[in-house]
C-alpha beads as a LAMMPS data file, in Angstrom:
LAMMPS data file: protein, C-alpha beads

437 atoms
436 bonds

1 atom types
1 bond types

-500.0 500.0 xlo xhi
-500.0 500.0 ylo yhi
-500.0 500.0 zlo zhi

Masses

1 110.0

Atoms # bond

1 1 1 -269.341 -172.927 125.384
2 1 1 -271.592 -174.636 122.919
3 1 1 -275.264 -174.321 122.093
4 1 1 -275.964 -178.018 122.562
5 1 1 -279.560 -179.051 123.263
6 1 1 -281.081 -178.280 126.633
7 1 1 -284.489 -178.957 128.109
8 1 1 -285.660 -175.454 127.198
9 1 1 -287.900 -176.764 124.428
10 1 1 -289.205 -179.742 126.388
11 1 1 -292.831 -180.615 125.769
12 1 1 -293.232 -181.873 129.337
13 1 1 -295.758 -179.973 131.431
14 1 1 -294.035 -177.097 133.203
15 1 1 -296.322 -174.781 135.140
16 1 1 -293.580 -172.172 135.346
17 1 1 -293.800 -171.691 131.579
18 1 1 -297.370 -170.578 132.191
19 1 1 -296.988 -168.610 135.425
20 1 1 -293.776 -166.877 134.305
21 1 1 -295.059 -166.043 130.803
22 1 1 -294.485 -162.390 129.783
23 1 1 -298.258 -161.911 129.588
24 1 1 -298.342 -162.548 133.355
25 1 1 -295.276 -160.529 134.318
26 1 1 -295.298 -158.506 137.535
27 1 1 -296.018 -155.272 135.666
28 1 1 -299.365 -156.630 134.500
29 1 1 -300.067 -158.243 137.873
30 1 1 -299.677 -154.866 139.564
31 1 1 -301.994 -153.220 137.021
32 1 1 -304.538 -155.997 137.611
33 1 1 -304.243 -155.549 141.380
34 1 1 -304.987 -151.832 140.990
35 1 1 -308.043 -152.659 138.879
36 1 1 -309.332 -155.181 141.437
37 1 1 -308.842 -152.791 144.362
38 1 1 -310.716 -150.033 142.545
39 1 1 -313.509 -152.383 141.543
40 1 1 -313.725 -153.502 145.162
41 1 1 -313.966 -149.919 146.417
42 1 1 -316.591 -149.108 143.793
43 1 1 -318.667 -152.203 144.616
44 1 1 -318.453 -151.525 148.362
45 1 1 -319.466 -147.908 147.857
46 1 1 -322.338 -149.005 145.644
47 1 1 -323.577 -151.462 148.252
48 1 1 -323.357 -148.884 151.038
49 1 1 -324.846 -146.078 148.945
50 1 1 -321.788 -143.838 149.184
51 1 1 -321.782 -142.653 145.586
52 1 1 -325.389 -141.436 145.605
53 1 1 -327.038 -139.320 148.301
54 1 1 -330.719 -138.994 147.599
55 1 1 -330.947 -138.165 143.914
56 1 1 -327.519 -136.460 143.746
57 1 1 -324.100 -138.042 143.287
58 1 1 -321.550 -137.525 146.067
59 1 1 -319.023 -135.709 143.935
60 1 1 -316.433 -135.192 146.687
61 1 1 -315.968 -138.939 147.287
62 1 1 -315.730 -139.701 143.570
63 1 1 -313.210 -136.872 143.123
64 1 1 -311.141 -138.252 146.012
65 1 1 -310.865 -141.657 144.298
66 1 1 -309.815 -139.998 141.046
67 1 1 -307.197 -137.902 142.830
68 1 1 -305.795 -140.824 144.841
69 1 1 -305.313 -142.954 141.728
70 1 1 -303.799 -140.187 139.624
71 1 1 -301.472 -139.135 142.452
72 1 1 -300.099 -142.662 142.870
73 1 1 -299.806 -143.089 139.105
74 1 1 -297.788 -139.896 138.698
75 1 1 -295.630 -140.049 141.830
76 1 1 -294.545 -143.672 141.296
77 1 1 -292.653 -142.567 138.157
78 1 1 -290.894 -139.662 139.859
79 1 1 -287.129 -140.197 139.591
80 1 1 -286.441 -139.800 143.313
81 1 1 -289.244 -142.216 144.137
82 1 1 -287.811 -144.703 141.625
83 1 1 -284.369 -144.442 143.228
84 1 1 -285.919 -144.899 146.667
85 1 1 -287.756 -148.042 145.520
86 1 1 -284.528 -149.536 144.135
87 1 1 -282.641 -148.592 147.298
88 1 1 -285.257 -150.314 149.447
89 1 1 -285.421 -153.439 147.261
90 1 1 -281.633 -153.861 147.189
91 1 1 -281.388 -153.790 151.009
92 1 1 -282.378 -157.464 151.007
93 1 1 -279.212 -159.419 151.963
94 1 1 -277.903 -162.298 149.848
95 1 1 -278.280 -164.589 152.870
96 1 1 -282.069 -164.465 152.518
97 1 1 -283.903 -167.230 150.597
98 1 1 -283.617 -166.986 146.823
99 1 1 -287.377 -166.692 146.298
100 1 1 -287.470 -163.490 148.365
101 1 1 -284.548 -161.973 146.456
102 1 1 -286.125 -163.114 143.175
103 1 1 -289.246 -161.118 144.005
104 1 1 -287.354 -158.068 145.287
105 1 1 -285.458 -157.928 142.002
106 1 1 -288.726 -157.286 140.162
107 1 1 -288.854 -153.778 141.660
108 1 1 -288.522 -152.219 138.191
109 1 1 -292.049 -153.418 137.346
110 1 1 -293.410 -150.483 139.390
111 1 1 -294.717 -149.102 136.070
112 1 1 -297.689 -151.410 136.544
113 1 1 -298.839 -149.059 139.300
114 1 1 -298.360 -146.107 136.956
115 1 1 -300.454 -147.557 134.136
116 1 1 -303.034 -149.168 136.425
117 1 1 -303.603 -146.078 138.564
118 1 1 -303.676 -143.564 135.709
119 1 1 -306.216 -145.649 133.785
120 1 1 -308.298 -146.087 136.959
121 1 1 -308.021 -142.374 137.707
122 1 1 -309.243 -141.552 134.202
123 1 1 -312.239 -143.850 134.669
124 1 1 -313.039 -142.263 138.041
125 1 1 -312.848 -138.852 136.385
126 1 1 -315.308 -140.094 133.780
127 1 1 -317.600 -141.204 136.613
128 1 1 -317.155 -137.797 138.225
129 1 1 -318.176 -136.062 135.001
130 1 1 -321.214 -138.346 134.737
131 1 1 -322.144 -137.448 138.311
132 1 1 -321.765 -133.734 137.603
133 1 1 -324.012 -133.911 134.540
134 1 1 -326.573 -136.006 136.427
135 1 1 -326.631 -133.552 139.336
136 1 1 -327.237 -130.661 136.950
137 1 1 -330.096 -132.587 135.327
138 1 1 -331.881 -132.915 138.682
139 1 1 -331.427 -129.212 139.337
140 1 1 -328.370 -129.093 141.605
141 1 1 -326.483 -125.784 141.625
142 1 1 -323.127 -127.551 141.926
143 1 1 -321.085 -127.878 139.811
144 1 1 -320.926 -124.589 137.959
145 1 1 -320.755 -124.402 134.183
146 1 1 -317.039 -123.612 134.458
147 1 1 -316.322 -126.672 136.608
148 1 1 -318.359 -128.865 134.286
149 1 1 -316.542 -127.580 131.195
150 1 1 -313.101 -127.999 132.765
151 1 1 -313.937 -131.541 133.896
152 1 1 -315.229 -132.549 130.452
153 1 1 -312.077 -131.238 128.782
154 1 1 -309.892 -133.105 131.257
155 1 1 -311.689 -136.401 130.648
156 1 1 -311.266 -136.040 126.874
157 1 1 -307.546 -135.222 127.165
158 1 1 -306.834 -137.995 129.691
159 1 1 -308.617 -140.493 127.434
160 1 1 -306.361 -139.423 124.552
161 1 1 -303.325 -140.000 126.796
162 1 1 -304.526 -143.472 127.817
163 1 1 -305.277 -144.511 124.232
164 1 1 -301.892 -143.246 122.983
165 1 1 -300.166 -145.317 125.695
166 1 1 -301.700 -148.619 124.591
167 1 1 -298.879 -151.012 123.643
168 1 1 -299.399 -151.326 119.859
169 1 1 -300.148 -147.608 119.432
170 1 1 -297.232 -146.508 121.614
171 1 1 -294.823 -148.808 119.754
172 1 1 -295.914 -147.626 116.306
173 1 1 -296.200 -143.911 117.109
174 1 1 -293.686 -143.568 119.937
175 1 1 -292.671 -139.985 119.162
176 1 1 -296.320 -138.908 119.074
177 1 1 -296.923 -140.810 122.320
178 1 1 -294.103 -138.902 124.048
179 1 1 -295.369 -135.520 122.832
180 1 1 -298.930 -136.319 123.885
181 1 1 -297.814 -137.450 127.327
182 1 1 -295.686 -134.354 127.813
183 1 1 -297.759 -131.513 126.385
184 1 1 -301.250 -132.934 126.904
185 1 1 -300.149 -133.990 130.391
186 1 1 -299.054 -130.427 131.181
187 1 1 -302.381 -129.147 129.870
188 1 1 -304.310 -131.572 132.070
189 1 1 -302.264 -130.470 135.083
190 1 1 -303.128 -126.815 134.411
191 1 1 -306.807 -127.742 133.991
192 1 1 -306.609 -129.761 137.220
193 1 1 -305.546 -126.604 139.048
194 1 1 -308.321 -124.585 137.431
195 1 1 -310.889 -127.284 138.261
196 1 1 -309.772 -127.498 141.896
197 1 1 -310.044 -123.726 142.294
198 1 1 -313.435 -123.726 140.564
199 1 1 -314.838 -126.581 142.693
200 1 1 -313.599 -124.914 145.879
201 1 1 -315.360 -121.700 144.811
202 1 1 -318.542 -123.637 143.963
203 1 1 -318.641 -125.137 147.442
204 1 1 -317.689 -121.908 149.232
205 1 1 -314.585 -123.501 150.746
206 1 1 -311.026 -122.343 151.400
207 1 1 -308.453 -123.466 148.835
208 1 1 -305.667 -123.918 151.385
209 1 1 -307.904 -126.198 153.453
210 1 1 -308.565 -128.511 150.510
211 1 1 -306.568 -131.806 150.518
212 1 1 -306.712 -131.671 146.713
213 1 1 -304.754 -128.397 146.762
214 1 1 -301.832 -129.881 148.691
215 1 1 -301.837 -133.064 146.641
216 1 1 -301.762 -130.968 143.470
217 1 1 -298.777 -129.069 144.869
218 1 1 -296.951 -132.389 145.312
219 1 1 -297.915 -133.651 141.845
220 1 1 -296.852 -130.376 140.234
221 1 1 -293.473 -130.428 141.981
222 1 1 -293.026 -134.050 140.910
223 1 1 -293.671 -133.211 137.261
224 1 1 -291.551 -130.049 137.335
225 1 1 -288.533 -131.488 139.141
226 1 1 -286.801 -133.130 136.126
227 1 1 -287.045 -129.837 134.245
228 1 1 -285.618 -127.845 137.157
229 1 1 -282.325 -129.714 136.712
230 1 1 -282.224 -129.297 132.927
231 1 1 -278.719 -128.473 131.739
232 1 1 -276.783 -128.134 128.486
233 1 1 -273.465 -129.948 128.662
234 1 1 -270.474 -130.672 126.454
235 1 1 -269.997 -134.122 124.976
236 1 1 -267.005 -135.794 123.306
237 1 1 -267.856 -138.371 120.652
238 1 1 -265.696 -141.352 119.714
239 1 1 -266.899 -142.997 116.522
240 1 1 -265.373 -146.460 116.075
241 1 1 -267.842 -147.238 113.258
242 1 1 -270.900 -145.958 111.441
243 1 1 -273.035 -148.228 113.634
244 1 1 -272.078 -146.965 117.080
245 1 1 -270.472 -144.119 119.010
246 1 1 -269.150 -143.702 122.541
247 1 1 -270.271 -140.401 124.099
248 1 1 -268.140 -139.055 126.975
249 1 1 -269.427 -136.595 129.585
250 1 1 -267.577 -134.827 132.383
251 1 1 -269.677 -131.996 133.782
252 1 1 -269.391 -132.824 137.483
253 1 1 -271.735 -135.811 137.625
254 1 1 -270.311 -139.299 138.190
255 1 1 -273.310 -141.666 138.251
256 1 1 -273.539 -145.043 139.948
257 1 1 -273.488 -148.370 138.048
258 1 1 -276.958 -149.474 137.016
259 1 1 -278.236 -145.968 136.270
260 1 1 -279.298 -143.959 133.232
261 1 1 -279.603 -140.364 132.068
262 1 1 -281.922 -138.823 129.475
263 1 1 -280.390 -136.655 126.722
264 1 1 -281.747 -134.584 123.835
265 1 1 -280.572 -132.220 121.112
266 1 1 -283.046 -129.524 122.211
267 1 1 -284.404 -128.589 125.663
268 1 1 -288.022 -129.590 124.938
269 1 1 -287.363 -132.096 122.187
270 1 1 -287.226 -135.874 122.011
271 1 1 -285.396 -137.353 125.015
272 1 1 -283.741 -140.775 125.025
273 1 1 -282.401 -142.553 128.093
274 1 1 -279.113 -144.464 127.914
275 1 1 -277.325 -146.509 130.542
276 1 1 -274.405 -144.693 132.148
277 1 1 -270.938 -146.256 132.020
278 1 1 -268.920 -144.842 134.917
279 1 1 -265.429 -146.170 135.567
280 1 1 -263.900 -146.630 139.039
281 1 1 -261.737 -143.704 140.164
282 1 1 -262.692 -141.628 137.115
283 1 1 -264.987 -138.614 136.973
284 1 1 -267.780 -138.411 134.428
285 1 1 -269.229 -141.269 132.436
286 1 1 -269.754 -142.715 128.963
287 1 1 -272.777 -143.762 126.913
288 1 1 -272.738 -146.443 124.203
289 1 1 -275.162 -145.386 121.474
290 1 1 -275.834 -147.630 118.492
291 1 1 -277.947 -147.024 115.412
292 1 1 -281.520 -148.031 116.233
293 1 1 -283.790 -145.453 114.625
294 1 1 -283.923 -141.905 113.300
295 1 1 -282.760 -140.191 116.484
296 1 1 -279.726 -142.405 117.094
297 1 1 -278.954 -142.357 113.379
298 1 1 -278.739 -138.561 113.398
299 1 1 -276.664 -138.646 116.578
300 1 1 -274.126 -140.977 114.942
301 1 1 -274.063 -139.306 111.514
302 1 1 -273.795 -135.748 112.848
303 1 1 -272.301 -135.999 116.357
304 1 1 -273.205 -132.977 118.517
305 1 1 -270.809 -130.888 120.602
306 1 1 -273.420 -130.280 123.291
307 1 1 -276.606 -132.004 124.436
308 1 1 -279.310 -131.368 127.016
309 1 1 -279.513 -133.612 130.087
310 1 1 -282.838 -133.766 131.928
311 1 1 -283.548 -134.933 135.457
312 1 1 -281.297 -136.848 137.807
313 1 1 -279.400 -140.095 137.476
314 1 1 -282.036 -142.820 137.799
315 1 1 -281.758 -146.492 138.747
316 1 1 -282.222 -149.137 136.069
317 1 1 -282.751 -152.886 135.782
318 1 1 -279.195 -154.090 136.343
319 1 1 -278.880 -152.340 139.688
320 1 1 -280.607 -155.357 141.250
321 1 1 -277.449 -157.465 140.716
322 1 1 -276.468 -156.917 144.376
323 1 1 -279.348 -159.188 145.424
324 1 1 -277.385 -162.195 144.156
325 1 1 -274.064 -163.860 144.910
326 1 1 -273.229 -164.253 141.224
327 1 1 -274.986 -163.280 138.008
328 1 1 -274.828 -164.027 134.304
329 1 1 -275.134 -161.022 132.028
330 1 1 -276.558 -161.551 128.546
331 1 1 -276.260 -158.618 126.152
332 1 1 -276.641 -157.952 122.464
333 1 1 -275.186 -155.019 120.517
334 1 1 -275.127 -151.785 122.489
335 1 1 -276.725 -153.679 125.360
336 1 1 -273.145 -153.943 126.557
337 1 1 -273.525 -150.315 127.707
338 1 1 -275.729 -151.054 130.755
339 1 1 -273.597 -154.125 131.546
340 1 1 -270.092 -152.653 131.332
341 1 1 -270.243 -150.472 134.490
342 1 1 -271.046 -153.573 136.552
343 1 1 -268.090 -155.409 135.039
344 1 1 -265.830 -152.463 135.880
345 1 1 -267.172 -152.043 139.415
346 1 1 -266.817 -155.762 140.180
347 1 1 -269.258 -155.582 143.081
348 1 1 -270.814 -158.932 142.180
349 1 1 -268.988 -161.899 140.563
350 1 1 -270.335 -162.366 137.056
351 1 1 -270.117 -164.106 133.721
352 1 1 -270.758 -162.304 130.438
353 1 1 -272.337 -163.410 127.165
354 1 1 -272.225 -160.642 124.582
355 1 1 -273.585 -161.230 121.089
356 1 1 -272.874 -158.557 118.508
357 1 1 -271.710 -158.142 114.961
358 1 1 -267.962 -157.629 114.498
359 1 1 -267.369 -156.406 118.064
360 1 1 -263.936 -154.848 117.513
361 1 1 -264.867 -153.291 114.203
362 1 1 -268.170 -151.935 115.527
363 1 1 -267.229 -150.788 119.042
364 1 1 -263.447 -150.463 118.834
365 1 1 -260.516 -152.420 120.280
366 1 1 -260.352 -150.314 123.442
367 1 1 -263.898 -151.183 124.533
368 1 1 -263.528 -154.886 123.781
369 1 1 -260.159 -155.034 125.594
370 1 1 -261.762 -153.293 128.570
371 1 1 -264.545 -155.894 128.659
372 1 1 -262.151 -158.831 128.442
373 1 1 -260.014 -157.432 131.237
374 1 1 -262.878 -156.981 133.668
375 1 1 -264.865 -160.210 133.688
376 1 1 -264.223 -163.914 134.101
377 1 1 -264.104 -165.872 130.818
378 1 1 -266.358 -163.569 128.766
379 1 1 -268.092 -165.113 125.772
380 1 1 -268.071 -162.531 122.986
381 1 1 -270.072 -163.936 120.092
382 1 1 -269.408 -162.391 116.668
383 1 1 -272.683 -162.785 114.772
384 1 1 -271.036 -161.853 111.462
385 1 1 -268.634 -164.769 111.770
386 1 1 -270.695 -167.246 113.818
387 1 1 -274.314 -166.458 113.044
388 1 1 -276.981 -165.827 115.664
389 1 1 -276.559 -167.873 118.862
390 1 1 -279.138 -169.584 121.066
391 1 1 -278.824 -167.113 123.917
392 1 1 -281.106 -169.065 126.242
393 1 1 -278.978 -172.176 125.891
394 1 1 -275.774 -170.187 126.393
395 1 1 -277.212 -168.483 129.470
396 1 1 -278.335 -171.794 130.958
397 1 1 -274.933 -173.336 130.381
398 1 1 -273.218 -170.320 131.978
399 1 1 -275.484 -170.585 135.038
400 1 1 -274.731 -174.287 135.429
401 1 1 -270.982 -173.876 134.958
402 1 1 -270.553 -170.814 137.174
403 1 1 -273.165 -171.425 139.871
404 1 1 -274.746 -168.033 139.201
405 1 1 -278.067 -167.329 140.913
406 1 1 -279.632 -165.011 138.327
407 1 1 -279.537 -163.871 134.701
408 1 1 -279.782 -160.225 133.625
409 1 1 -280.614 -159.631 129.951
410 1 1 -280.015 -156.397 128.017
411 1 1 -281.300 -156.850 124.484
412 1 1 -284.226 -156.055 122.217
413 1 1 -287.749 -156.731 123.425
414 1 1 -288.260 -160.072 121.676
415 1 1 -284.958 -161.618 122.796
416 1 1 -285.200 -160.193 126.299
417 1 1 -288.636 -161.673 126.876
418 1 1 -287.615 -165.020 125.415
419 1 1 -284.479 -165.418 127.536
420 1 1 -286.210 -164.199 130.715
421 1 1 -289.130 -166.572 130.115
422 1 1 -286.846 -169.522 129.341
423 1 1 -284.730 -168.978 132.446
424 1 1 -287.627 -168.437 134.821
425 1 1 -289.392 -171.497 133.420
426 1 1 -286.429 -173.440 134.792
427 1 1 -286.550 -171.747 138.183
428 1 1 -283.701 -169.296 137.490
429 1 1 -284.407 -165.645 138.415
430 1 1 -284.086 -163.526 135.263
431 1 1 -284.499 -159.824 134.574
432 1 1 -284.716 -157.528 131.581
433 1 1 -286.283 -154.267 130.481
434 1 1 -290.080 -154.274 130.105
435 1 1 -290.498 -151.304 127.694
436 1 1 -293.123 -149.514 129.755
437 1 1 -292.160 -145.955 128.800

Bonds

1 1 1 2
2 1 2 3
3 1 3 4
4 1 4 5
5 1 5 6
6 1 6 7
7 1 7 8
8 1 8 9
9 1 9 10
10 1 10 11
11 1 11 12
12 1 12 13
13 1 13 14
14 1 14 15
15 1 15 16
16 1 16 17
17 1 17 18
18 1 18 19
19 1 19 20
20 1 20 21
21 1 21 22
22 1 22 23
23 1 23 24
24 1 24 25
25 1 25 26
26 1 26 27
27 1 27 28
28 1 28 29
29 1 29 30
30 1 30 31
31 1 31 32
32 1 32 33
33 1 33 34
34 1 34 35
35 1 35 36
36 1 36 37
37 1 37 38
38 1 38 39
39 1 39 40
40 1 40 41
41 1 41 42
42 1 42 43
43 1 43 44
44 1 44 45
45 1 45 46
46 1 46 47
47 1 47 48
48 1 48 49
49 1 49 50
50 1 50 51
51 1 51 52
52 1 52 53
53 1 53 54
54 1 54 55
55 1 55 56
56 1 56 57
57 1 57 58
58 1 58 59
59 1 59 60
60 1 60 61
61 1 61 62
62 1 62 63
63 1 63 64
64 1 64 65
65 1 65 66
66 1 66 67
67 1 67 68
68 1 68 69
69 1 69 70
70 1 70 71
71 1 71 72
72 1 72 73
73 1 73 74
74 1 74 75
75 1 75 76
76 1 76 77
77 1 77 78
78 1 78 79
79 1 79 80
80 1 80 81
81 1 81 82
82 1 82 83
83 1 83 84
84 1 84 85
85 1 85 86
86 1 86 87
87 1 87 88
88 1 88 89
89 1 89 90
90 1 90 91
91 1 91 92
92 1 92 93
93 1 93 94
94 1 94 95
95 1 95 96
96 1 96 97
97 1 97 98
98 1 98 99
99 1 99 100
100 1 100 101
101 1 101 102
102 1 102 103
103 1 103 104
104 1 104 105
105 1 105 106
106 1 106 107
107 1 107 108
108 1 108 109
109 1 109 110
110 1 110 111
111 1 111 112
112 1 112 113
113 1 113 114
114 1 114 115
115 1 115 116
116 1 116 117
117 1 117 118
118 1 118 119
119 1 119 120
120 1 120 121
121 1 121 122
122 1 122 123
123 1 123 124
124 1 124 125
125 1 125 126
126 1 126 127
127 1 127 128
128 1 128 129
129 1 129 130
130 1 130 131
131 1 131 132
132 1 132 133
133 1 133 134
134 1 134 135
135 1 135 136
136 1 136 137
137 1 137 138
138 1 138 139
139 1 139 140
140 1 140 141
141 1 141 142
142 1 142 143
143 1 143 144
144 1 144 145
145 1 145 146
146 1 146 147
147 1 147 148
148 1 148 149
149 1 149 150
150 1 150 151
151 1 151 152
152 1 152 153
153 1 153 154
154 1 154 155
155 1 155 156
156 1 156 157
157 1 157 158
158 1 158 159
159 1 159 160
160 1 160 161
161 1 161 162
162 1 162 163
163 1 163 164
164 1 164 165
165 1 165 166
166 1 166 167
167 1 167 168
168 1 168 169
169 1 169 170
170 1 170 171
171 1 171 172
172 1 172 173
173 1 173 174
174 1 174 175
175 1 175 176
176 1 176 177
177 1 177 178
178 1 178 179
179 1 179 180
180 1 180 181
181 1 181 182
182 1 182 183
183 1 183 184
184 1 184 185
185 1 185 186
186 1 186 187
187 1 187 188
188 1 188 189
189 1 189 190
190 1 190 191
191 1 191 192
192 1 192 193
193 1 193 194
194 1 194 195
195 1 195 196
196 1 196 197
197 1 197 198
198 1 198 199
199 1 199 200
200 1 200 201
201 1 201 202
202 1 202 203
203 1 203 204
204 1 204 205
205 1 205 206
206 1 206 207
207 1 207 208
208 1 208 209
209 1 209 210
210 1 210 211
211 1 211 212
212 1 212 213
213 1 213 214
214 1 214 215
215 1 215 216
216 1 216 217
217 1 217 218
218 1 218 219
219 1 219 220
220 1 220 221
221 1 221 222
222 1 222 223
223 1 223 224
224 1 224 225
225 1 225 226
226 1 226 227
227 1 227 228
228 1 228 229
229 1 229 230
230 1 230 231
231 1 231 232
232 1 232 233
233 1 233 234
234 1 234 235
235 1 235 236
236 1 236 237
237 1 237 238
238 1 238 239
239 1 239 240
240 1 240 241
241 1 241 242
242 1 242 243
243 1 243 244
244 1 244 245
245 1 245 246
246 1 246 247
247 1 247 248
248 1 248 249
249 1 249 250
250 1 250 251
251 1 251 252
252 1 252 253
253 1 253 254
254 1 254 255
255 1 255 256
256 1 256 257
257 1 257 258
258 1 258 259
259 1 259 260
260 1 260 261
261 1 261 262
262 1 262 263
263 1 263 264
264 1 264 265
265 1 265 266
266 1 266 267
267 1 267 268
268 1 268 269
269 1 269 270
270 1 270 271
271 1 271 272
272 1 272 273
273 1 273 274
274 1 274 275
275 1 275 276
276 1 276 277
277 1 277 278
278 1 278 279
279 1 279 280
280 1 280 281
281 1 281 282
282 1 282 283
283 1 283 284
284 1 284 285
285 1 285 286
286 1 286 287
287 1 287 288
288 1 288 289
289 1 289 290
290 1 290 291
291 1 291 292
292 1 292 293
293 1 293 294
294 1 294 295
295 1 295 296
296 1 296 297
297 1 297 298
298 1 298 299
299 1 299 300
300 1 300 301
301 1 301 302
302 1 302 303
303 1 303 304
304 1 304 305
305 1 305 306
306 1 306 307
307 1 307 308
308 1 308 309
309 1 309 310
310 1 310 311
311 1 311 312
312 1 312 313
313 1 313 314
314 1 314 315
315 1 315 316
316 1 316 317
317 1 317 318
318 1 318 319
319 1 319 320
320 1 320 321
321 1 321 322
322 1 322 323
323 1 323 324
324 1 324 325
325 1 325 326
326 1 326 327
327 1 327 328
328 1 328 329
329 1 329 330
330 1 330 331
331 1 331 332
332 1 332 333
333 1 333 334
334 1 334 335
335 1 335 336
336 1 336 337
337 1 337 338
338 1 338 339
339 1 339 340
340 1 340 341
341 1 341 342
342 1 342 343
343 1 343 344
344 1 344 345
345 1 345 346
346 1 346 347
347 1 347 348
348 1 348 349
349 1 349 350
350 1 350 351
351 1 351 352
352 1 352 353
353 1 353 354
354 1 354 355
355 1 355 356
356 1 356 357
357 1 357 358
358 1 358 359
359 1 359 360
360 1 360 361
361 1 361 362
362 1 362 363
363 1 363 364
364 1 364 365
365 1 365 366
366 1 366 367
367 1 367 368
368 1 368 369
369 1 369 370
370 1 370 371
371 1 371 372
372 1 372 373
373 1 373 374
374 1 374 375
375 1 375 376
376 1 376 377
377 1 377 378
378 1 378 379
379 1 379 380
380 1 380 381
381 1 381 382
382 1 382 383
383 1 383 384
384 1 384 385
385 1 385 386
386 1 386 387
387 1 387 388
388 1 388 389
389 1 389 390
390 1 390 391
391 1 391 392
392 1 392 393
393 1 393 394
394 1 394 395
395 1 395 396
396 1 396 397
397 1 397 398
398 1 398 399
399 1 399 400
400 1 400 401
401 1 401 402
402 1 402 403
403 1 403 404
404 1 404 405
405 1 405 406
406 1 406 407
407 1 407 408
408 1 408 409
409 1 409 410
410 1 410 411
411 1 411 412
412 1 412 413
413 1 413 414
414 1 414 415
415 1 415 416
416 1 416 417
417 1 417 418
418 1 418 419
419 1 419 420
420 1 420 421
421 1 421 422
422 1 422 423
423 1 423 424
424 1 424 425
425 1 425 426
426 1 426 427
427 1 427 428
428 1 428 429
429 1 429 430
430 1 430 431
431 1 431 432
432 1 432 433
433 1 433 434
434 1 434 435
435 1 435 436
436 1 436 437
């Protein structure tokens, strides 16, 4: 292959370069849809006078909207729900039109519902607090001081969570973002229970007859479930270089290709998800971990004997390969980790482009030999010897030569978005991580 010129940089008008721009990706379209639906409900309620009855706000209806949004936002990220969404999306047969399969492959953008609904739920909670204060001003006996105080605290904490999740803030202070989402989120859940009990008492109702009670039970189980499967397991570390290690696990779990597991040094510490590398007819799995920050640096420099594994095996981007008759994989560095299990499984014909520095020196001869033995004409690009390649041009050439229907990219954020945008601008379905967690 060569990186000869293509029409990727053409100045000719191409509407796909606009409509398929990362700023308009499905994740953001889903978040926008959530915002529009909520605005529509609010406007309709305003027109029909649902939010205000006389001179008092209808707190129960406002609370219902807050609960509905927060429930969807939380449940859509539950691991079993995620696996169910991927299972449903990958039922589409390869005989269906490409445009349908192209859309089904975007299933991993479900995070747009998470961000859209949690932000909307926070805003509805703010409206609820406003209604509570207004009702007290006009002399209403409901809510009680306790309910009002709990609601105000919840709004403040949820606002902190939303602000910490904003893209630039989350990227710069990712560890703080994770701690806020975990511990502040648990606090909000506890306050949610206290508020529900307090509101039920205010209104003289029965807790077990409240829809909010049963929805809170479901939300609580959803949040608890990954921690109920928490386990400390042994790990064997192979260290082919100071840049990367191969971690081997065999504790009775053999995951499926296109999945990931979250590991940590401590039970309630910083968790990182890595793509599982199962091999056919072998128990257990491997993880390819390369140096990309403080956590991975410590893992490589002082390899642990045991780690904590949280939650269940969860579907990831590359699982959507079965929607296509043939795919081109584009990976850089340890991005080969999520790709390798698909090469080994051989469920879908593929071509591989892997760009990394000194592949054999960095990842070891065994891994490179395994890659070369399990895919058709792999292009392994040594950036130390050859410099950085034009991955978009290489991917386009591989698609044209092989007749592949889609491109799956496993790289850093900048390169992933560029290759996905370039391919989809040319009408080629392309997929890559969207960094929404």
